[in-house]
LUMKE-971595 format. One record per residue (C-alpha): residue number from 0; x negated, y, z. Coordinates in steps of 0.5 Angstrom, whole numbers, padded with zeros to 4 digits. Example, Ala and Ser with C-alpha at 12.3 -4.5 7.8 and 13.67 -1.06 7.14 Angstrom:
> num:c1:c2:c3
> 0:-0025:-0009:0016
> 1:-0027:-0002:0014
***
This chain:
> num:c1:c2:c3
> 0:0000:0000:0000
> 1:-0002:0007:-0002
> 2:-0003:0013:0003
> 3:0003:0017:0005
> 4:0001:0024:0005
> 5:0003:0029:-0001
> 6:-0003:0027:-0005
> 7:-0001:0020:-0005
> 8:0006:0022:-0008
> 9:0003:0026:-0013
> 10:-0001:0021:-0016
> 11:0005:0016:-0016
> 12:0009:0021:-0020
> 13:0004:0024:-0025
> 14:0001:0017:-0027
> 15:0008:0014:-0029
> 16:0008:0012:-0037
> 17:0014:0010:-0041
> 18:0014:0003:-0044
> 19:0017:0006:-0051
> 20:0012:0012:-0051
> 21:0005:0009:-0049
> 22:0001:0014:-0053
> 23:0004:0020:-0049
> 24:0007:0023:-0054
> 25:0012:0029:-0054
> 26:0016:0028:-0047
> 27:0022:0032:-0049
> 28:0023:0027:-0055
> 29:0023:0021:-0050
> 30:0028:0025:-0045
> 31:0033:0026:-0050
> 32:0034:0019:-0051
> 33:0036:0019:-0044
> 34:0041:0025:-0044
> 35:0048:0024:-0047
> 36:0053:0029:-0050
> 37:0060:0028:-0048
> 38:0065:0032:-0052
> 39:0070:0036:-0050
> 40:0068:0036:-0042
> 41:0070:0040:-0038
> 42:0074:0043:-0043
> 43:0075:0043:-0050
> 44:0070:0045:-0055
> 45:0064:0044:-0050
> 46:0059:0039:-0051
> 47:0057:0037:-0044
> 48:0050:0034:-0043
> 49:0050:0028:-0038
> 50:0043:0027:-0035
> 51:0046:0021:-0030
> 52:0042:0016:-0035
> 53:0036:0020:-0034
> 54:0036:0019:-0027
> 55:0038:0012:-0027
> 56:0032:0010:-0031
> 57:0026:0010:-0026
> 58:0020:0012:-0031
> 59:0024:0017:-0034
> 60:0026:0021:-0027
> 61:0019:0020:-0025
> 62:0016:0023:-0031
> 63:0021:0029:-0030
> 64:0019:0030:-0023
> 65:0011:0029:-0024
> 66:0012:0034:-0030
> 67:0016:0039:-0026
> 68:0011:0038:-0020
> 69:0005:0040:-0024
> 70:0009:0047:-0026
> 71:0009:0048:-0019
> 72:0002:0047:-0017
> 73:0000:0051:-0023
> 74:0004:0057:-0021
> 75:0001:0057:-0014
> 76:0008:0056:-0011
> 77:0009:0054:-0004
> 78:0016:0053:-0004
> 79:0021:0050:-0009
> 80:0028:0053:-0009
> 81:0033:0048:-0012
> 82:0040:0051:-0014
> 83:0047:0047:-0013
> 84:0049:0043:-0015
> 85:0045:0038:-0020
> 86:0038:0043:-0019
> 87:0038:0039:-0012
> 88:0037:0032:-0015
> 89:0031:0035:-0018
> 90:0028:0040:-0014
> 91:0028:0036:-0007
> 92:0023:0030:-0010
> 93:0019:0036:-0014
> 94:0018:0039:-0008
> 95:0016:0033:-0004
> 96:0011:0031:-0010
> 97:0008:0038:-0010
> 98:0007:0038:-0003
> 99:0011:0044:-0001
> 100:0017:0045:0002
> 101:0024:0045:-0001
> 102:0030:0051:0000
> 103:0037:0049:-0002
> 104:0040:0055:-0005
> 105:0048:0054:-0004
> 106:0055:0056:-0006
> 107:0058:0061:-0002
> 108:0060:0059:0005
> 109:0056:0052:0005
> 110:0050:0054:0009
> 111:0051:0055:0017
> 112:0047:0060:0019
> 113:0046:0068:0017
> 114:0044:0068:0010
> 115:0043:0073:0004
> 116:0048:0073:-0002
> 117:0048:0075:-0009
> 118:0054:0075:-0013
> 119:0053:0074:-0021
> 120:0058:0074:-0027
> 121:0061:0068:-0030
> 122:0066:0068:-0036
> 123:0072:0070:-0032
> 124:0070:0071:-0025
> 125:0065:0072:-0020
> 126:0061:0067:-0016
> 127:0056:0068:-0010
> 128:0050:0064:-0008
> 129:0046:0064:-0001
> 130:0040:0062:0002
> 131:0038:0062:0010
> 132:0035:0069:0012
> 133:0029:0065:0015
> 134:0028:0060:0009
> 135:0022:0064:0006
> 136:0016:0067:0009
> 137:0014:0074:0007
> 138:0011:0074:0000
> 139:0012:0067:0000
> 140:0011:0064:-0008
> 141:0017:0061:-0010
> 142:0019:0056:-0016
> 143:0026:0056:-0018
> 144:0028:0049:-0020
> 145:0035:0047:-0024
> 146:0037:0042:-0029
> 147:0039:0047:-0034
> 148:0038:0054:-0037
> 149:0044:0056:-0040
> 150:0047:0063:-0040
> 151:0042:0065:-0035
> 152:0046:0068:-0030
> 153:0045:0063:-0024
> 154:0038:0064:-0025
> 155:0037:0071:-0025
> 156:0042:0071:-0019
> 157:0037:0066:-0016
> 158:0031:0070:-0017
> 159:0034:0076:-0014
> 160:0036:0072:-0008
> 161:0029:0070:-0007
> 162:0027:0077:-0007
> 163:0032:0079:-0003
> 164:0029:0074:0002
> 165:0022:0077:0002
> 166:0019:0072:-0002
> 167:0016:0072:-0009
> 168:0019:0068:-0015
> 169:0013:0066:-0019
> 170:0017:0061:-0024
> 171:0023:0058:-0026
> 172:0023:0050:-0028
> 173:0029:0047:-0031
> 174:0029:0040:-0035
> 175:0033:0043:-0041
> 176:0034:0049:-0044
> 177:0041:0051:-0048
> 178:0037:0055:-0053
> 179:0043:0058:-0057
> 180:0046:0061:-0050
> 181:0040:0066:-0050
> 182:0039:0065:-0043
> 183:0032:0065:-0043
> 184:0032:0072:-0046
> 185:0037:0074:-0041
> 186:0032:0072:-0035
> 187:0026:0075:-0038
> 188:0029:0082:-0039
> 189:0032:0081:-0031
> 190:0025:0078:-0029
> 191:0020:0079:-0034
> 192:0014:0077:-0029
> 193:0017:0070:-0028
> 194:0015:0065:-0032
> 195:0020:0060:-0035
> 196:0018:0053:-0036
> 197:0023:0048:-0040
> 198:0022:0040:-0041
> 199:0026:0040:-0047
> 200:0030:0045:-0051
> 201:0037:0044:-0055
***
């Protein structure tokens, strides 16, 4: 059995290879085979990206975690902020693999103690995300992790929330970017100093 510290976790996760990709080719192409399109969900005209087959494939999931953990280390982040809900699935193991702490960014009313709040616009409504007031140390470097970068509204709100809490957003890491929704441009305009890292673009 190997060691139990952060270094051991990093080595295990980043050393995984795909049986169907032994040459170490384009990771995004391999991941695309594990993400399914679901038509007309959650409403007509929408194509939902279902990542559950990816999560159920241990080598693919480990490769995603390892790649994102490397982005955390490269940015010098000391904390990972995961966005509710599917962002939690990725952010917690990424933080563990990178040897840093995990902070949940939750929807309004889900955290038990005093919080900072950030409102953002949806298509027909306003949503709110929150983080505990003591979640970050002053000036701490934070990588924001989510599953998808779509319109960019949630990501912009998360970056603002990290700043409100006295920390420094240094990166946004996502599994998948929906390029046609222009979220990258929106996020870059709002947070030009924050790098954007995506494993695949559709």
